[in-house]
N, C-alpha and C positions, 0 to 999 in steps of 0.2 A: 539821205546819203548813205550808201552802203560801204562799209569798210571791208578790208580784206579779212578773210577768216583764216582757218587753219591751212588752207591751200597755199596762200601767199607765204605763210610762215615756213611751210615745208620747202617751197621753192627757194626762198632766201636762205634757209638753213643749209641748203646744199652748197652755197657759197661760203657761208659763215659756219665752218665745221665746229663740232662740239667743244664746249668749255666746261671747266669746273665751275661750280656755283660761285657767284660773286656776292657782293653785298646784298643782303636780303635773301640769298639763297636761290636767285634766278639762274637758269641754265639753258643751254641750247643743245639741240640734238646733234649727235655726231653725223658727219657727212661721209664717213669712210675714208678719212685722209690717209695718205701714205706717209711713211716715216715713223721713226720711233718716238714714243712719248714717255716722259718720266714725270711723275707728279712731284711738284715742289711745294713745300709747306712753309709757313711763316718761320718755323724753327730753323729750317734749312737756310732761309734767307739771312737770319740773324747770325748763324754760325759761320757762314761763308764770308760775309763782309758786313761792314756797318750799314745799317738801314734804318728807316723811320720806325718808331714803335708801333705795334699793332693797334694801339688805341687811336693813333692818328690816321691810320689807313686800314680799317678792319677788312678782313678777308681779301687781302691784296694779292694772294698767291694764285697763279694760273698754271695750267699745264706747260711744261717745258718740252718743246718738240724739236726734232731734227729731220733731215732729209727733205722730201717734197713738202711735208707739212709745215716746215719753217718758212716757206715762201708763199703760202696760201694767204688769201685776204683775211685781214683781222688777226694775223699772227704778228704781234708787236706793231711795228709801224707800217705794215703792208696795207695799202689802201684798197677799198672796194670799188667796183665799177660804178659809174654814175647812175645806172639803172637799178642798183642794189636797193632792196627793201628790207629794212631790219625786221627780223622775226618777232612775233608777239612774245612778250616776256623778256626780251633782250634789253641790255643796258645801253644807253646812248648819252652823249653830252649834248645838251640843247640850250639855245638862248631863250631864257624865260622872261626877259625884260623887253620893253619896247625899243625901237631903233634910236630914239632920242635920249634914252637913259644912259648916263655916263658915270662910272664905268658900266658896261653891259653885264648882266648877270647870266652866266653859263653854269649849269649844274647837271647832275645826273638825273635822268628820267628813265622810267620803265615803259616800254612800248605796250599799249593796251589795244591799239587799233590803228590801221592805216586807211585813210580816206583817199582812194585811188583817183577819182576824178579831179580832186583839188591838190593832190600830192602833198597831203598833210598827215602828220602823226598826231594821235591822241596819246599823251603820256601822263603818267602819275609820278610824283616826286619819289625819289629813293631816300629812305630814311637812313641817315648816317649817325650812329650812336655818338652822342656828345655834341652834335652840331646844332641841335635844337631847331631843326627846320620843320615848318608846318607842312603836312602832306596835302598837296593839291593836285588837281588835274589841269592839263594844259593842251591846247591844240596848236601845233607848231608847224609852219611850212618846212618841207623837207630840207631846204638849203640851209636851215639853221639847226640841223640835227646831224651829229657825227657819231657813228657807231664806235663803241669801245672795243679794245682788244679782247679776244676770247682765248688766246693762247700766246705764249712767248717763245722766242727761239732759245734753245739751250746755248750755253756759252760757246760751244764748238760750232754752232750753226748760225751765229750772228753774222749779218751782212749789211751792206749799205741799203738794201731794200727793206729789211725787216727791223732795222734799228735806226734811231735818230742819231745823227752825228752832231758833234759840237757846232754850235752856231745855228742849229735848226730852231725855227720858230714853232712853238707848240702852245696848247692849252693844257695846264696841269692842275690837279686838285691841290688846293692850298692845305697844308697840314692842319688837321683838327677842324676843318670847315667843310661846308657843302658846296662851295663855289670853285669853279675852274677859273684860273687866272692866266692871262697871256704871259709868256715868258720865253726865254732863250736857253737852250741846253748849253750849260757851261762845262759839264763832264758827263760822259756816257758810261754805261756799265762796262767794267773791265779796263777803264782808262788807267787806273792805278789801284793796287791792293786788292784786286778781285772784286771791285765794287759791283753790287747787283742792282742798284738803283741809279736813276739819273739825278744829277744836280741841276736844278733849274733856277736861273736868275729871273725873278718876276719883274714885270713892267711896274715901275714905281708909281705910275699914275693910277694903278688899279689896287694899290695896297692901302690899308687903313693905317693911321698913325701907330707906330710902335711895332708893326708887323715886320718880321725878318725879310730882308730883300732876296734871300735865296734859301733853298731847302732841298733835301734829298727826297725824291718822289719815286715810288715804285713804277715800273714800266706799265703796269696794268691801269694806272691812273693818269696816263698821258696820251693825248691824241694830237694829230697834225692840225695845224691852224687851218680852220675851214676857209673856203674860197672867199666868203663874204668879209672875213677879217683881213685876209691877204690883200683884197681890193682896197679895204679901208686904209691899211698901212701904206699902200702905194699912193693913194690920193693924198694922205697926210704928208708923205715924203716929197710930193710934187706940188705942195701948196694947194691941193684941191679941197 
């Protein structure tokens, strides 16, 4: 089976315009996006408003953008087209457990290959300091893979398209862990006091005993709930 090489990465990168390096230092090439860009650092995040400690969310800062760049795919909550292929080396959130495992395990992966005929990704685990996760390789069907943001809208450029509103269902990285947990946005950046992070109330069914039911999570570690989980919620709500 032949995976996509640099050619697919280049084509996909045109949609997913460049980001600052994330956890592990991976980065995407710039696609020549319009709009102003301003680099945000962890120090800036802490000075502007309360936010999680860097130890809980290492390298959580991304470029802050305005103008057309703030409405491009993978800027904050802006989704990608169904045909989008994540570039090699980019970060994604993927389901690493089987369908019958409850709760399901979703975690960060780094794209190492895309198998086009089967629409599957080959991923390696992302090492998160302090999480003690063993680095493995996984082959995952694309419907269980969600690209992570590569930039964020500046406060002046936030919109209903690039930001999650209160009540939105999301997957968010649990503080100090390597797993993404289902949750609902209970407060968005800028709701009060100039907050720069989201406050997420996690699904209690997915938490371990003693874990906090809600937490502040940087926007760079939150993705929209994938279609497979939306369908699952619908079936559960209708007794399916």
